[in-house]
N, C-alpha and C positions, 0 to 999 in steps of 0.2 A: 475408902478408898475402892475403886471397882477393880476392877482386872484392865482394865483400857485407859485408865488413868495417861490425859494429856495424850491422846494419842486424837489422831483425827479421818473421819469413816463419808463415804459418797454412795447416800444409796441413793439409789432410781426406786419413782414413783413411790417413791415414801408418801404421797402429801396424807393420803390413807389409805384404808385396810391391812392387807399383811406388814405393808415395806413400814403404816406408821409403825403396828405395835416395833418393828427393828430399827425403825431409828429414837424412839422413847426406849427402845432395851438397850441399846450401842448408848444413850446420853446418860442413862441410870449409870452403866458401868467407866462413869466417869471419862470416856468418848465424846471430843466437838461433834458436831455432824452436820453433812449439808440434805440437804433436803432438794433431791433435783428429785421436777417431774413435768410434764406435761402443762400442768396443768397451777400453773403460778401462783393464782392468787388462793386459792385452797393449801399449794404449799406452804403461803405464806401465813393464811392464816394455822396452819397447823407449827410453825416456828413459832409463833408468838401466845397457843398454848405453850409450847415445854421450854422457851422462855421465859415466861410464869415459874416453871418451875424453877428455874436458877439451871434451863438447859443452858451451857452456852451452843449454840445452836445458828444455822441462818436456809435461807431460800434461793435455789436458782432454776432457772427452767432452763431443761433439753428434753429435747425429740428422739430418741433413739434413732427413728429410723431414719434421721439425716445428718450425716456427719459432722459438718458446719456446727449444728447447733452444739451436736457431743463437744467434736474441741472446740467450743466458748466455754461449755459448763467444765470441763474439766481445770481448764485455763482458769477462769474462775476462781472457781473452789481452792486448785494451788496457790493461786494468789493474796485468796483471804486469810489459808488458813497457814501456808506458809509448806506445808507439804501435807499428801493423804500419805495414810497410811492403812487403808482397809477401799476396796470395791465391794460394795454390794450392789450384786446387778439381781432385783425383785422388779421391773417394771415389765411387765406383758396385761397379755389381755384373752381375752374370750369369743370366738371369733363367730361362736354358734352356740343352738339351742338343742334343749332337748325336744328334739320328733323331726329335727327339721334338715334338708338335703345341703349337704358341704357345697358349698359352689370355690372354683376357683378364685377367685379374687378374695375368700376367701380364709382358706387357707393359705392361698402368698399372703396375706398378713399379717395371718400367727405367725408364720416364718421372719416376717422381715423385722417384727416388734418381739416377738419372744426368742428367737435365735438369732438371728443377726444383731441385734442392738445387745448382745451381752457384750455379740464378738466386736463390735465398736467401741463400743463402754473400756472395755478390758484392752485391744488395739491402742484405744488413746493411752489411758492411764500406765499400760509396760514401763514402758521410758523412763516415766518418770521415780519406780517404781527397782526399776533398775539402778539410775542412776543413787537413789537411799539404799542399796543394797537391799533391801528385801520391801517385804508387802502384802499381801493379803489378798484374796479375792471371794464371796462366798456370792453361786448363781442359785437364783430365787427358781427349785424343777418341778417339778410334783409327780405325787403315786403313778397322776397318770402317765408322766413318762415309762413308768415301766410295765406297768396291766392298764392301756387304752381304753379308759371309756365307749362304751358304740357309739353317741354321738357326735364324739368329737374328735375325729381322725386330725384337723388341722393342727389342734390346740393338744394333743398328743402326741404324736409326729415330733413338735415341736418343742416337746419337754423331753422328749426322749433324745433330740440330737443335743441337745442343751447337756445331760450328764453327759454323752460319750465324748461334749463337746469339754468339758469340767477337763477329762481324764485325759484328753490330747495335749492340752493347757499345764495341767500339774505335770506334766510330760517333758513339755517344751521350755517350760519354766524353774520348774524348782532346781537347774545349777543355781538359777538366779536368786537363789533363798527365798521365793513366790514360791508359799504353800495358796493354790484352789479347790475348793469343796464344795458341795453342792451341799442347800437342805430340797428335801420331798415332800413338803408337805400336803396334807387326805383332807381334805373339804374341808376347809373354812370358810366358813359364812360370812363374806365379805358383803360391800354393793357391785363387788364383778360377781361373784360367785349366783346370783341375783338375775342381773343381767342372763345368766345360760340357764337360770332353770324352767324359765318356762310358764309353763303352769300348775306345777305342781307343785302345790305349794307346802308339800309332804317331805319334800327332796334330804330338806334338813336331820329327821326325824329314819330315812329311809341309811344315809350317810354312817348316822350316830351305832346303831343296831348293826351294822354292817361291822364293825366294828370289838377290838377286844376288850375297850377299854370305855363303856355309855357316858361317854359327858362328851359334849363341844369341843374343837379346836378352837381353841382362841390366838390372834395373830400375834399377841408377847408369843405363845407359846415356840412360833416360830422364832422370834426376836431370842426366845431363849437359847433357841440352838445357834443361834448366825452368833450371839456373842460369845459362846466356847469357843466355836469356829473359827475367829478374828483375836481369841484370845493365844498366849505365848503355855495355855494346859493345851493348846493341838500343836501348836509346832511343831510337833511331829506323823504327823496330820496330817496327809494333802490325794487329790485323786480321789475320793468318796464322795457317795451322794447317799447322805441321814436322811432314814424318812422321819417323820413325824410327823404320824396319821393314827392314832392312840391303838395299833396295831391292829391294821386293814392291809398292808400287805407286807406277809415276814420273807422277804430276801430284798 
C-alpha cells in the first residue's frame, strides 16, 4: 500500500514528459490521478496506459492561461473523485531557444503559462482545500529559477517568480493546513527540452557533465520528490523549493 493510498491528485501538463512521470509515481503511491493537459488526446492516451496498469486515472482538458478552462477542469475533477487532496502545478513551456534573442511576446508567454498558470490553478482549488481542512500544493519550478541560463530570460524569470510565489502562498495558506512547496528539476531531457536545445545535439552530455552525479535525470526522479512532498512524511515541510538536479546547484 502506497503513501498516498486513496488520495486524489490533479496534475497539470501531465500528458507527457515530467508531468507524465509525476502522474505515474503518484499513481504507484496509491493516488487517484487527474491528468489535466491542453493536449487532451495525448492526455487520454496516457490515461489509458495507466489504466492498463490498474491505476485509477482520468484525463481532462485544461488551458492554464484561461480562467474559465481552469475553473471547469477543477470542477470536473472534484465531481469525478469527490475531492482533490493534491495539486501539482507542472504545466510549463520553454519560449526561447539557445542562441536566439528573446522577444517581448516570448517573455509574456512564459509568464502567462509558467507563473500565472500556477496562480490560476491554485486560486481555483484553494477554496476546496479550505473546505476540506487540508491540502497539498507542489509546483514544478526549475534550477533556472535559482541560477538563470543566459539564453532563457523569460523562462528563468518565470521560474524564479514561481519559487517566490510558492513561499508567499505557504505564508498565506499555512493557517489553513495547506502545505505549499516546489521542486526544481535540472535538465530533464524531455520533448520540451528538445524545443529549447536548438542545434546543440550535445546539450544533454554537457548538462550531465555539469552535475556532481554524472547520470541523466528522468521524469520519475521528479515524480519521487513530488510524492514525498505530497505525503504525510512531509507534513511539516512548507515554503520550500527542493532541487532535484543531480547536484548542479548547491543552494
